[in-house]
C-alpha positions in Angstrom: 9.5 14.7 31.7 8.2 11.4 30.4 10.3 8.3 30.8 9.5 7.0 27.4 9.1 8.9 24.2 6.2 8.1 21.9 7.7 6.0 19.2 6.8 7.0 15.7 7.7 5.8 12.3 8.4 8.3 9.5 9.7 11.8 9.3 8.2 15.2 8.8 8.2 16.0 5.1 7.0 12.5 4.2 3.4 12.2 3.2 0.9 9.5 4.1 -2.7 8.7 3.3 -4.6 7.9 6.5 -7.1 5.1 5.9 -8.9 5.9 9.2 -9.5 9.6 8.5 -9.4 9.3 4.7 -7.1 12.2 4.3 -3.5 13.1 3.5 -1.2 13.8 6.5 2.4 15.0 6.7 4.6 13.1 9.0 3.7 10.1 11.2 0.4 11.4 12.7 -1.6 8.1 12.7 -0.4 4.6 13.5 1.3 2.7 10.7 -1.5 0.1 10.5 -3.9 2.9 9.5 -1.9 4.5 6.7 -0.3 4.1 3.3 3.1 5.7 2.6 5.4 7.3 2.9 5.1 9.2 -0.3 7.6 11.8 -1.5 4.9 14.4 -2.4 1.5 15.3 -1.2 0.1 14.6 -4.7 1.3 11.0 -4.6 -0.4 10.6 -1.2 -3.6 12.1 -2.5 -3.7 9.3 -5.2 -2.9 6.5 -2.7 -6.2 4.7 -3.1 -6.1 5.0 -6.9 -2.6 3.6 -6.9 -3.6 0.7 -4.6 -6.6 -0.1 -6.9 -4.3 -0.1 -10.0 -1.7 -2.4 -8.2 -4.5 -4.7 -7.1 -5.8 -5.0 -10.6 -2.2 -5.7 -11.9 -1.8 -8.4 -9.3 -5.2 -10.0 -10.1 -4.5 -10.2 -13.8 -0.8 -11.2 -13.5 -0.5 -14.8 -14.7 2.6 -15.4 -12.5 0.3 -15.1 -9.4 -2.3 -17.6 -10.6 -0.4 -20.9 -10.6 -3.5 -23.1 -10.3 -5.0 -21.7 -13.5 -1.6 -21.8 -15.3 -1.0 -25.4 -14.1 -4.5 -26.5 -15.3 -4.0 -24.9 -18.7 -0.6 -26.5 -19.0 -2.0 -30.0 -18.2 -4.6 -29.6 -21.0 -1.8 -28.8 -23.5 -0.1 -32.1 -22.6 -3.1 -34.3 -23.7 
């Protein structure tokens, strides 16, 4: 009997997208650093990379996250 149990994060029935293996997995098979999730359905996990791309695009085009550009535009309006 092992003295220490392997510590995992997540529960069976939760779905993850493994970045290392590039596949959907149920439960905490791979380390947290190598996966996206948890997702409530397998279909959500299958679209993890697409979801990440969409969120990155939203972030890149969100004016609230680009203060330097907003500040420069605001200073031009004051002239």
